[in-house]
SEFI-970904 format. One record per residue (C-alpha): residue in three letters; x, y, z. Coordinates in Angstrom, 3 decimals, padded with zeros to 6 digits, always signed. Layout:
 rest       c1       c2       c3
  ALA        X        Y        Z
...
END
This chain:
 rest       c1       c2       c3
  UNK -000.328 -000.018 -000.106
  UNK +001.502 +003.349 -000.871
  UNK +002.171 +005.760 +002.102
  UNK -000.408 +008.582 +003.182
  UNK +001.847 +010.883 +002.434
  UNK +002.623 +009.494 -001.583
  UNK -001.325 +009.798 -001.791
  UNK -001.553 +013.165 -000.014
  UNK +000.973 +015.033 -002.635
  UNK -000.877 +013.026 -005.693
  UNK -003.390 +015.064 -004.678
  UNK -001.753 +018.066 -006.681
  UNK -000.893 +015.726 -010.005
  UNK -004.085 +014.001 -010.598
  UNK -005.352 +013.627 -014.210
  UNK -008.803 +015.181 -014.591
  UNK -008.829 +016.074 -018.595
  UNK -006.588 +015.012 -021.544
  UNK -006.466 +016.590 -024.711
  UNK -004.419 +014.829 -027.566
  UNK -004.406 +015.142 -031.318
  UNK -004.736 +011.313 -031.429
  UNK -008.407 +010.942 -033.314
  UNK -011.739 +011.461 -032.904
  UNK -012.442 +012.560 -028.873
  UNK -015.250 +011.322 -027.231
  UNK -015.554 +011.994 -023.406
  UNK -017.321 +009.841 -020.987
  UNK -017.853 +010.051 -017.167
  UNK -014.036 +008.682 -016.248
  UNK -012.383 +007.944 -019.750
  UNK -011.171 +009.921 -022.069
  UNK -011.324 +008.069 -026.025
  UNK -010.332 +008.755 -028.768
  UNK -010.766 +007.196 -031.963
  UNK -008.770 +006.615 -035.375
  UNK -008.199 +003.864 -038.304
  UNK -010.356 +001.491 -036.349
  UNK -008.571 +001.581 -032.895
  UNK -009.754 +003.546 -029.972
  UNK -007.348 +005.220 -027.122
  UNK -008.748 +004.452 -023.852
  UNK -007.424 +006.642 -021.011
  UNK -008.757 +005.899 -018.112
  UNK -008.699 +009.302 -015.806
  UNK -008.784 +010.148 -012.082
  UNK -012.281 +011.407 -012.469
  UNK -015.090 +009.846 -010.643
  UNK -018.592 +009.154 -010.603
  UNK -021.509 +008.394 -008.815
  UNK -025.286 +009.010 -009.072
  UNK -024.415 +009.459 -013.421
  UNK -022.478 +012.594 -012.183
  UNK -018.745 +013.521 -012.393
  UNK -017.730 +014.439 -008.463
  UNK -014.209 +014.821 -008.199
  UNK -011.071 +012.939 -008.781
  UNK -009.235 +010.796 -006.812
  UNK -005.519 +009.876 -006.469
  UNK -004.080 +007.362 -008.783
  UNK -007.730 +005.801 -009.355
  UNK -007.422 +005.790 -013.281
  UNK -004.351 +003.931 -013.099
  UNK -006.174 +001.051 -010.716
  UNK -009.467 +000.997 -012.917
  UNK -006.724 +000.229 -016.149
  UNK -004.490 -002.126 -014.695
  UNK -007.603 -004.067 -013.347
  UNK -009.606 -004.298 -016.313
  UNK -006.198 -005.546 -018.430
  UNK -005.601 -007.707 -015.252
  UNK -009.479 -009.361 -015.902
  UNK -009.605 -008.748 -019.594
  UNK -006.379 -011.699 -019.728
  UNK -008.356 -013.818 -017.460
  UNK -011.607 -013.985 -018.987
  UNK -010.592 -014.119 -022.944
  UNK -010.969 -017.653 -023.180
  UNK -014.896 -017.063 -021.716
  UNK -015.926 -014.282 -024.402
  UNK -013.503 -012.420 -027.009
  UNK -012.375 -008.830 -025.694
  UNK -011.361 -005.830 -027.527
  UNK -008.169 -005.332 -026.043
  UNK -004.786 -004.565 -028.278
  UNK -002.323 -003.370 -025.829
  UNK -001.358 -001.416 -022.868
  UNK +000.862 +000.970 -023.580
  UNK +001.013 +003.178 -020.406
  UNK -000.554 +002.694 -017.175
  UNK -003.625 +004.673 -017.473
  UNK -004.118 +003.757 -021.205
  UNK -005.509 +000.794 -023.106
  UNK -005.268 +000.770 -026.958
  UNK -008.257 -001.386 -028.385
  UNK -010.282 -002.652 -031.233
  UNK -012.766 +000.093 -032.626
  UNK -016.412 -002.189 -032.157
  UNK -020.069 -001.343 -032.652
  UNK -021.799 -000.532 -029.048
  UNK -024.359 -002.765 -028.241
  UNK -026.042 -000.161 -026.185
  UNK -027.402 -001.871 -023.105
  UNK -025.331 -001.967 -020.036
  UNK -025.524 -005.813 -018.197
  UNK -025.633 -005.649 -014.766
  UNK -025.125 -008.728 -012.738
  UNK -026.063 -008.690 -009.141
  UNK -025.304 -011.655 -006.415
  UNK -026.879 -009.044 -003.590
  UNK -030.011 -007.203 -002.789
  UNK -028.053 -004.232 -001.843
  UNK -027.080 -000.552 -003.467
  UNK -028.417 +003.537 -002.542
  UNK -028.439 +004.158 -006.361
  UNK -032.329 +004.896 -007.918
  UNK -031.366 +001.985 -009.733
  UNK -030.178 -000.154 -007.687
  UNK -032.202 -003.836 -006.349
  UNK -032.638 -002.682 -002.929
  UNK -033.794 +000.766 -003.631
  UNK -036.051 -000.427 -005.996
  UNK -037.301 -003.339 -003.396
  UNK -037.386 -001.053 -000.784
  UNK -040.398 +001.122 -002.574
  UNK -042.332 -002.098 -002.955
  UNK -041.047 -003.217 -006.619
  UNK -040.888 -007.134 -006.457
  UNK -040.556 -007.306 -010.558
  UNK -036.908 -005.454 -011.279
  UNK -036.261 -005.715 -014.611
  UNK -038.352 -009.457 -015.165
  UNK -036.816 -010.846 -012.236
  UNK -039.160 -011.567 -009.963
  UNK -037.856 -011.157 -006.258
  UNK -040.028 -012.892 -003.514
  UNK -040.839 -011.107 -000.132
  UNK -039.047 -010.898 +003.370
  UNK -035.778 -010.224 +001.347
  UNK -033.028 -008.170 +003.647
  UNK -030.535 -005.389 +002.927
  UNK -027.332 -007.265 +001.711
  UNK -029.123 -010.746 +001.400
  UNK -027.795 -013.097 -001.187
  UNK -029.677 -013.655 -004.115
  UNK -030.432 -017.461 -004.330
  UNK -028.833 -017.166 -007.941
  UNK -027.440 -014.139 -009.843
  UNK -029.811 -011.837 -011.709
  UNK -029.471 -009.727 -014.683
  UNK -031.172 -006.232 -014.687
  UNK -029.715 -004.697 -017.420
  UNK -029.553 -000.721 -017.931
  UNK -030.104 +001.139 -021.156
  UNK -026.261 +002.804 -021.810
  UNK -026.883 +006.534 -020.938
  UNK -025.331 +009.362 -023.346
  UNK -023.057 +011.760 -021.487
  UNK -025.004 +013.712 -018.399
  UNK -028.316 +011.527 -019.264
  UNK -029.279 +008.526 -016.767
  UNK -029.458 +004.989 -017.018
  UNK -032.538 +003.361 -016.553
  UNK -032.968 -000.198 -015.449
  UNK -035.158 -002.504 -018.191
  UNK -035.800 -005.949 -019.076
  UNK -034.231 -008.245 -021.566
  UNK -037.638 -008.760 -023.189
  UNK -037.706 -005.034 -024.174
  UNK -034.373 -004.536 -024.894
  UNK -035.100 -007.143 -027.232
  UNK -039.021 -005.828 -028.061
  UNK -037.328 -002.450 -028.589
  UNK -035.022 -003.297 -030.748
  UNK -031.852 -002.497 -028.880
  UNK -030.406 -005.653 -029.338
  UNK -031.135 -008.348 -031.626
  UNK -032.333 -011.281 -029.872
  UNK -029.826 -013.983 -030.578
  UNK -027.415 -011.577 -029.902
  UNK -028.932 -010.568 -026.341
  UNK -029.222 -014.239 -025.464
  UNK -025.123 -014.376 -025.831
  UNK -024.655 -011.400 -023.715
  UNK -026.715 -012.966 -020.864
  UNK -024.510 -016.362 -021.070
  UNK -021.750 -014.093 -021.219
  UNK -022.573 -011.920 -018.304
  UNK -023.078 -014.587 -016.233
  UNK -020.147 -016.483 -017.239
  UNK -017.778 -014.378 -016.182
  UNK -019.339 -012.864 -013.053
  UNK -019.229 -016.389 -011.760
  UNK -015.749 -017.295 -012.449
  UNK -014.969 -013.897 -011.152
  UNK -016.563 -014.765 -007.995
  UNK -014.849 -017.889 -007.511
  UNK -011.320 -016.374 -008.656
  UNK -011.744 -013.721 -006.097
  UNK -013.126 -015.752 -003.026
  UNK -009.641 -017.149 -002.161
  UNK -008.407 -013.298 -001.799
  UNK -010.974 -013.036 +000.443
  UNK -013.461 -011.086 -001.405
  UNK -017.167 -011.018 -002.471
  UNK -018.148 -009.754 -006.254
  UNK -021.411 -008.510 -005.065
  UNK -022.736 -007.039 -008.524
  UNK -020.772 -005.599 -011.568
  UNK -021.802 -004.510 -015.211
  UNK -020.596 -005.409 -018.815
  UNK -020.189 -003.306 -022.112
  UNK -020.313 -005.333 -024.999
  UNK -019.474 -004.659 -028.713
  UNK -019.610 -006.309 -031.540
  UNK -016.756 -006.458 -034.438
  UNK -017.225 -008.686 -037.777
  UNK -020.907 -009.786 -036.449
  UNK -018.797 -011.851 -033.169
  UNK -019.805 -010.797 -029.542
  UNK -017.065 -008.979 -028.307
  UNK -016.404 -007.404 -023.785
  UNK -015.537 -004.045 -024.159
  UNK -014.610 -001.184 -021.801
  UNK -013.926 -002.738 -018.237
  UNK -014.132 -005.379 -016.373
  UNK -014.577 -006.285 -012.559
  UNK -013.145 -002.788 -011.660
  UNK -013.866 -001.169 -008.260
  UNK -015.960 +001.663 -010.545
  UNK -017.836 -001.516 -012.217
  UNK -018.289 -004.277 -009.177
  UNK -018.997 -003.852 -006.091
  UNK -016.465 -005.756 -003.773
  UNK -017.119 -007.344 +000.249
  UNK -014.624 -008.905 +002.767
  UNK -015.742 -012.148 +002.654
  UNK -014.523 -013.399 +006.019
  UNK -016.459 -011.078 +007.914
  UNK -019.973 -011.137 +005.514
  UNK -021.688 -013.839 +007.576
  UNK -021.400 -012.218 +010.892
  UNK -022.095 -008.707 +009.910
  UNK -025.411 -009.680 +008.081
  UNK -026.903 -011.734 +010.702
  UNK -026.109 -008.705 +013.098
  UNK -028.049 -006.620 +010.528
  UNK -024.556 -004.380 +009.850
  UNK -023.657 -003.620 +006.728
  UNK -020.484 -005.233 +004.798
  UNK -016.985 -003.983 +004.836
  UNK -016.269 -002.782 +001.260
  UNK -014.005 -002.004 -001.192
  UNK -014.842 -000.021 -003.616
  UNK -016.417 +003.699 -004.774
  UNK -019.686 +002.198 -002.714
  UNK -018.028 +004.460 -000.085
  UNK -017.992 +007.511 -002.072
  UNK -021.698 +006.804 -002.973
  UNK -022.511 +006.244 +001.190
  UNK -020.781 +009.092 +002.072
  UNK -022.601 +011.687 -000.287
  UNK -026.029 +010.233 +000.506
  UNK -024.918 +010.526 +004.088
  UNK -024.994 +014.648 +002.932
  UNK -028.484 +014.133 +001.325
  UNK -026.729 +013.346 -002.229
  UNK -028.111 +010.937 -004.053
  UNK -027.967 +012.052 -007.580
  UNK -030.305 +015.767 -007.342
  UNK -029.258 +019.180 -006.704
  UNK -025.591 +020.441 -005.654
  UNK -022.670 +017.994 -005.014
  UNK -021.556 +018.573 -002.184
  UNK -017.815 +019.377 -001.492
  UNK -015.988 +016.183 -000.965
  UNK -012.791 +016.412 +001.375
  UNK -009.128 +015.507 +000.948
  UNK -009.769 +012.947 +003.161
  UNK -012.269 +011.496 +002.198
  UNK -010.525 +011.355 -001.253
  UNK -007.193 +009.568 -000.004
  UNK -009.498 +007.214 +002.267
  UNK -011.335 +006.242 -001.168
  UNK -007.951 +006.182 -003.144
  UNK -007.134 +003.520 -000.212
  UNK -009.697 +001.374 -000.979
  UNK -009.297 +001.287 -004.888
  UNK -005.437 +000.303 -004.347
  UNK -006.647 -002.509 -001.442
  UNK -008.744 -003.443 -004.205
  UNK -006.371 -004.266 -006.922
  UNK -003.806 -005.403 -004.701
  UNK -006.736 -008.285 -003.240
  UNK -008.022 -009.071 -006.448
  UNK -004.709 -009.500 -008.825
  UNK -002.740 -010.448 -005.702
  UNK +000.050 -007.745 -007.300
  UNK +001.646 -005.016 -005.372
  UNK +000.322 -001.871 -006.525
  UNK +003.303 +000.353 -007.890
  UNK +003.287 +003.868 -008.392
  UNK +004.928 +007.317 -007.672
  UNK +004.250 +010.737 -007.326
  UNK +004.764 +012.036 -011.573
  UNK +002.772 +014.427 -013.443
  UNK -000.121 +011.640 -015.098
  UNK -000.498 +013.633 -018.135
  UNK +003.218 +014.114 -019.309
  UNK +003.794 +010.435 -018.734
  UNK +001.027 +009.227 -020.992
  UNK +002.067 +011.721 -023.576
  UNK +005.719 +010.662 -023.564
  UNK +004.308 +006.766 -023.589
  UNK +002.303 +007.348 -026.650
  UNK +004.994 +009.343 -028.404
  UNK +006.667 +005.995 -027.995
  UNK +003.745 +004.133 -029.405
  UNK +003.536 +003.359 -032.737
  UNK -000.658 +004.143 -031.363
  UNK +000.100 +008.018 -031.251
END
């Protein structure tokens, strides 16, 4: 784990935005994308988003996400094809340009969450048919489902909100052709089950996660990110049962910490975003880094430096610049 001093110093060097001349730019909530000659250069910034809003930047967050995604793309390439070509910088991934399938495949193993698209938020409101999944009465917050469920959302544009939807509605609306959607369902469950089994030995639970898919030459391709602390919720495994039996919240290792902090301040997506103090940013960074180290079994290596300048140098040395 990096020292508090390194994390504090990096508050002055975080990567908020990029502006390279390496293709047509598309700016997501967290990633800056540049498209050129059938390739997409994805630069993962230190921006953090929640409730469909960009909140602030977190030290080394972009590096954690990019390296975690690269790790999982390698581990899961035999389950479903992915878009990765290479990783020329800790914050950068060069990938094949795919046709986006406009649905996020959310897989949930537990009923939890505070956002308006979360299973628990809807269950508390009385919803028992959630994205085509019939939920039984009597569930408690953080309880494990009998088996994982898929709760898709529409893929919202920049600044818009994702909307929960059922698989049948996706097919009915023509968002994804039925045969391809069924492949997405199968791949999403296989990826979730593999991920959960993989990290169980490292004392983690993959609570829920989302996958994005594209199409390339008629084939399904996993894109964007996979099993990162942004796209996934992680809990500490060996304390879950005891805490759940006491009606206490699980120990978390993801951006749920920041979501919860905001929710306690009364912000769940509407109105002005509360100012997030440095101590919350540093604690969030620690959780991101711990998640990376527990997931991969590798030590996270980083130093205080100008991330933007380093990326520029590495891209200039790359054949993809």
